[in-house]
C-alpha positions in Angstrom: -0.1 0.0 -0.1 1.3 3.4 -1.1 1.6 5.9 1.8 3.0 8.8 -0.1 0.4 9.7 -2.5 0.4 13.4 -1.6 4.0 13.5 -3.1 2.5 12.3 -6.5 -0.3 14.9 -6.8 -0.3 16.3 -10.2 -1.1 20.1 -10.2 -3.3 21.3 -13.1 -1.4 22.4 -16.2 -2.6 26.0 -16.4 0.7 27.4 -17.8 -0.8 30.0 -20.0 -3.2 31.2 -17.3 -0.1 31.4 -14.9 1.9 33.5 -17.4 -0.9 35.9 -18.0 -1.6 36.3 -14.3 2.1 36.9 -13.6 2.0 39.6 -16.2 -1.0 41.4 -14.6 0.9 41.4 -11.5 4.2 42.8 -13.2 2.4 45.6 -15.0 -0.2 46.3 -12.4 -3.1 45.9 -14.7 -6.3 43.8 -14.6 -6.7 41.0 -17.3 -8.8 42.9 -19.9 -6.6 45.9 -19.8 -3.4 44.0 -21.0 -2.2 45.3 -24.4 0.1 43.7 -27.0 2.8 45.9 -25.9 2.6 44.5 -22.3 2.9 41.0 -23.7 5.7 41.8 -26.1 7.8 44.0 -23.7 7.8 41.2 -21.2 8.8 38.3 -23.4 5.3 36.9 -23.9 4.8 37.9 -27.6 4.5 34.3 -28.5 1.3 34.0 -26.5 -0.3 36.8 -28.5 0.9 35.4 -31.8 -1.1 32.1 -31.0 -4.3 34.4 -31.0 -3.6 36.1 -34.3 -1.7 38.9 -32.7 -4.7 40.1 -30.8 -4.1 40.5 -27.0 -7.7 41.1 -26.4 -8.5 37.5 -27.4 -6.1 35.8 -25.0 -7.2 38.2 -22.4 -10.8 37.2 -22.8 -9.8 33.5 -22.9 -8.0 33.7 -19.6 -10.7 36.0 -18.0 -13.5 33.5 -19.0 -11.2 30.6 -17.7 -10.9 32.3 -14.2 -14.5 33.4 -14.3 -15.8 29.8 -14.7 -13.9 28.8 -11.5 -16.3 31.0 -9.5 -19.5 29.3 -8.2 -22.0 29.8 -5.6 -23.0 26.2 -6.0 -20.1 23.9 -4.8 -22.1 20.9 -5.1 -23.3 21.9 -8.5 -26.4 23.8 -9.6 -29.1 21.2 -10.2 -30.9 20.9 -13.6 -28.9 23.7 -15.3 -26.3 23.7 -18.1 -23.0 22.8 -16.3 -20.7 22.9 -19.3 -18.8 25.9 -17.9 -19.2 25.1 -14.1 -16.5 23.5 -11.9 -19.1 20.9 -10.6 -21.5 18.8 -12.5 -25.2 19.5 -12.1 -26.4 15.9 -11.3 -26.7 13.8 -9.3 -28.7 16.1 -6.9 -28.5 16.1 -4.1 -24.9 14.7 -3.7 -23.5 12.7 -0.9 -20.5 14.6 0.4 -17.6 13.5 2.7 -15.4 16.3 4.2 -12.2 15.0 5.7 -10.8 17.1 8.4 -7.3 16.3 9.8 -7.9 17.9 13.1 -11.4 18.6 14.6 -11.3 22.2 13.4 -9.7 22.3 9.9 -13.1 21.7 8.2 -14.5 25.1 9.3 -11.2 27.0 9.3 -10.5 26.0 5.6 -13.9 25.4 4.0 -16.5 26.5 6.6 -18.3 28.8 3.9 -18.4 25.9 1.5 -19.8 23.5 4.1 -22.6 26.1 5.0 -23.4 26.4 1.3 -23.6 22.7 0.7 -25.9 22.2 3.6 -28.1 25.2 2.5 -28.4 23.7 -0.9 -29.6 20.4 0.3 -26.7 18.1 0.0 -26.1 15.2 2.2 -23.0 16.3 4.0 -20.7 14.1 6.2 -17.8 15.3 8.3 -15.0 12.9 9.2 -12.5 14.0 11.7 -9.3 11.9 11.2 -7.5 12.6 14.4 -8.5 13.4 18.0 -6.4 16.5 18.1 -5.7 15.9 21.8 -2.3 17.2 22.2 -3.5 20.6 20.9 -5.5 21.3 24.1 -3.9 23.2 26.9 -4.0 21.8 30.6 -6.1 24.8 31.8 -8.9 23.5 29.4 -8.9 20.3 31.3 -8.9 21.9 34.6 -11.9 24.0 33.4 -14.0 21.0 32.5 -13.0 19.1 35.7 -14.3 21.9 37.7 -17.5 21.8 35.9 -17.9 18.0 36.2 -17.1 18.2 39.9 -19.6 21.0 40.4 -22.2 19.0 38.3 -21.7 16.0 40.5 -21.9 18.0 43.8 -25.2 19.7 42.7 -27.1 16.7 41.1 -25.7 13.8 42.9 -24.7 15.2 46.3 -21.1 14.5 45.5 -21.9 10.7 45.9 -20.3 9.5 42.6 -16.9 7.8 43.7 -15.7 7.4 40.2 -15.9 11.2 39.5 -14.4 12.0 42.7 -11.4 9.7 42.3 -10.9 10.6 38.6 -11.1 14.3 39.4 -8.5 13.9 42.1 -6.2 11.7 39.9 -6.3 14.3 37.1 -5.8 17.2 39.5 -2.7 15.6 40.9 -1.2 14.7 37.6 -1.5 18.1 36.3 -0.2 19.6 39.5 3.0 17.5 39.2 3.2 17.7 35.4 6.6 19.1 34.2 6.6 21.7 31.5 6.4 20.0 28.0 6.0 16.5 29.7 3.6 14.2 27.7 0.2 13.6 29.2 -1.0 10.3 30.6 -3.7 8.4 28.9 -6.6 9.7 31.0 -5.7 13.3 30.4 -5.3 12.6 26.6 -8.8 11.0 26.5 -10.2 14.0 28.3 -8.6 16.3 25.9 -9.9 14.4 22.9 -13.3 14.6 24.5 -13.2 18.3 24.7 -12.2 18.6 21.0 -15.0 16.3 20.1 -17.5 18.4 22.0 -16.3 21.5 20.1 -16.5 19.7 16.8 -20.0 18.8 17.5 -21.0 22.3 18.4 -19.6 23.7 15.1 -21.4 21.0 13.2 -24.6 21.7 14.9 -24.1 25.4 14.0 -24.0 24.3 10.4 -27.1 22.1 10.8 -25.1 18.8 10.3 -26.8 15.9 12.0 -24.9 14.1 14.7 -25.1 10.8 12.8 -23.2 12.5 9.9 -20.3 13.3 12.2 -17.5 10.7 12.3 -14.6 10.5 14.5 -11.9 8.1 13.0 -9.2 8.6 15.7 -6.4 7.4 13.3 -3.8 5.3 15.3 -0.8 7.1 13.8 -1.8 10.3 15.8 -2.0 8.6 19.2 1.5 8.9 20.3 0.8 11.6 22.9 3.7 13.6 21.4 4.2 16.1 18.5 6.2 13.3 16.7 3.7 10.8 15.4 3.7 7.2 15.0 4.5 5.7 11.4 1.4 5.3 9.1 0.1 1.8 8.6 -2.9 0.0 7.0 -4.7 0.5 10.2 -4.9 4.2 9.4 -6.4 3.5 5.9 -8.9 0.8 6.9 -11.5 3.0 8.8 -11.3 5.6 6.0 -12.0 3.0 3.3 -14.9 1.5 5.4 -16.5 5.0 5.6 -16.2 5.7 2.0 -17.5 2.3 1.0 -20.5 2.8 3.3 -21.3 6.3 2.1 -20.4 6.1 -1.6 -19.9 9.8 -1.9 -20.2 12.0 -5.1 -17.9 14.5 -3.6 -14.9 14.2 -1.3 -13.0 17.1 0.2 -9.5 16.5 1.5 -6.9 18.8 3.1 -3.9 19.5 0.9 -2.4 22.0 3.3 1.0 20.4 3.4 2.5 23.5 5.0 1.2 22.2 8.4 4.5 22.2 10.4 3.9 19.0 12.3 3.0 16.9 9.3 -0.3 15.7 10.4 -2.3 17.2 7.4 0.1 15.3 5.0 -0.3 11.9 6.8 -4.2 12.3 6.9 -4.3 13.2 3.2 -2.1 10.3 2.4 -4.4 8.0 4.2 -7.4 9.3 2.4 -5.9 9.0 -0.9 -4.6 5.5 -0.2 -8.1 4.5 0.8 -9.4 5.8 -2.4 -6.6 3.9 -4.3 -7.6 0.8 -2.7 -11.3 1.2 -3.6 -10.2 1.9 -7.2 -8.2 -1.2 -7.3 -11.2 -3.1 -6.0 -13.2 -1.8 -8.9 -15.7 0.0 -6.8 -18.2 1.5 -9.0 -19.1 4.5 -6.8 -15.8 6.0 -7.9 -17.1 6.4 -11.4 -19.3 9.3 -10.2 -17.1 10.8 -7.6 -14.9 14.0 -7.7 -12.3 14.9 -5.1 -11.5 18.5 -4.3 -8.5 19.6 -2.4 -8.6 22.5 0.0 -6.2 24.6 1.8 -6.5 27.5 4.3 -5.3 26.6 7.7 -1.6 27.2 7.0 -1.4 28.3 3.3 -3.6 29.0 0.3 -3.6 27.9 -3.4 -1.9 29.8 -6.1 -4.6 31.6 -8.0 -3.2 30.1 -11.3 -4.0 26.6 -9.8 -7.7 27.2 -8.5 -10.3 25.2 -10.2 -13.3 26.0 -8.0 -13.7 29.2 -5.9 -16.8 29.7 -3.6 -17.4 33.3 -2.7 -18.7 34.6 0.6 -20.6 37.7 1.5 -19.8 39.6 4.8 -22.6 37.8 6.5 -21.4 34.4 5.3 -17.8 35.1 6.5 -19.2 36.1 9.9 -21.1 32.7 10.1 -17.8 30.9 9.1 -16.1 32.8 12.0 -18.9 31.9 14.4 -18.4 28.0 13.5 -14.6 28.3 14.1 -15.2 30.1 17.5 -17.1 26.9 18.6 -13.5 25.5 19.0 -12.7 27.5 22.1 -9.7 25.3 23.1 -8.0 26.5 19.9 -8.2 30.2 20.7 -5.6 32.2 22.7 -4.3 29.4 24.8 -3.9 26.6 22.1 -0.4 25.1 22.4 0.3 25.1 18.7 -0.6 28.5 17.3 3.0 28.9 16.0 4.8 32.2 15.4 1.8 33.8 13.8 0.1 35.9 16.4 -3.2 35.9 14.6 -5.9 33.3 15.9 -7.1 30.7 13.4 -10.3 32.6 12.6 -8.2 35.6 11.9 -5.9 33.7 9.7 -8.8 32.1 7.8 -10.6 35.4 7.2 -7.3 37.2 5.9 -6.6 34.3 3.6 -10.1 34.2 2.3 -10.1 38.0 1.8 -6.8 37.9 0.1 -8.1 35.3 -2.4 -11.0 37.5 -3.2 -8.7 40.6 -3.6 -6.6 38.6 -6.0 -9.6 37.9 -8.2 -10.7 41.6 -7.9 -7.2 42.9 -8.9 -7.5 40.8 -12.2 -10.8 42.5 -13.0 -13.2 39.8 -11.9 -16.1 40.1 -9.5 -15.3 41.7 -6.1 -16.4 39.6 -3.2 -15.9 39.9 0.6 -14.0 36.6 0.7 -13.5 33.3 -1.3 -12.6 29.7 -0.4 -10.5 27.8 -3.2 -10.1 24.3 -4.3 -8.2 22.2 -6.9 -9.4 19.0 -8.2 -7.5 15.9 -7.4 -7.1 13.6 -10.5 -7.2 9.9 -10.0 -7.5 6.9 -12.3 -11.3 6.1 -12.4 -12.6 2.5 -12.5 
């Protein structure tokens, strides 16, 4: 089984688009204002010659190409001509699986798109690949333990011996824990439970049913340390089982390989390996499935690579922020915010606004923010 499929991802060949976009940046003009002189003076005269020497024709060609990446219907608009749309019209509604490496990457990277998919009646499942337990601060555990102890005191007169002993054990462990020391199994389980609760809250905010939330807890992550365990077949099997059960028409995976701890890469490798195994098994559902790769937590797609871009209004961007804010343990006190002082919701908004600005600078429609995707090409059955 190949566990390095992310290293074999083929980016789309949009070389002409890339050259024209780079020219726009260089001369400071939107697409439709580029002149023949702009092309010739910057070593791109050969592109104009391919269009009978008319810069306007290549400008319109690239403009339309980018225009057709923009859609308010990420699941496809049902029963309309889809020849120039990034997603096909039918089937409708679509079964959708969003794979999220950590319990907040879904809303950070594509929360606006998830909201749209739900609004437009698609059958959306969210699959959280890891527990995310090591990214919870000790103070979050203490806060929840105080609540549990208080709840027990109020409603059970403090008679539950299990809660009393567990509370004291956790309290003693945290009190004696050395800085940067790993957590014991009990604390890790509590931290994982905290993140599950936050993920459920964010899903509920987007009207996703609880039976459409899947916690896979892939084994490679459960080292209790930043350094993870090697990937194995046991990380692929639960993903393959989920896909085989749902038979999705759309899959969304994280291709944010700039994640400094490598969890995103391993999670995406596991998803792609599961898809590859399904392909080798000749599973027919893959014939009608498209796979979209998202970024946004740590980096964003180059605009020349984008194949689907979902716009957001100011209100929709605020709704995305509200979903991210359900992950309270990942706010100011989160252990792995990195050197970037912005919180995750701030990073997400800045990246989404920057994507919208890049489209605007090229002379396309001006939106508040946009989420971008690239299609993953795989060999169909």
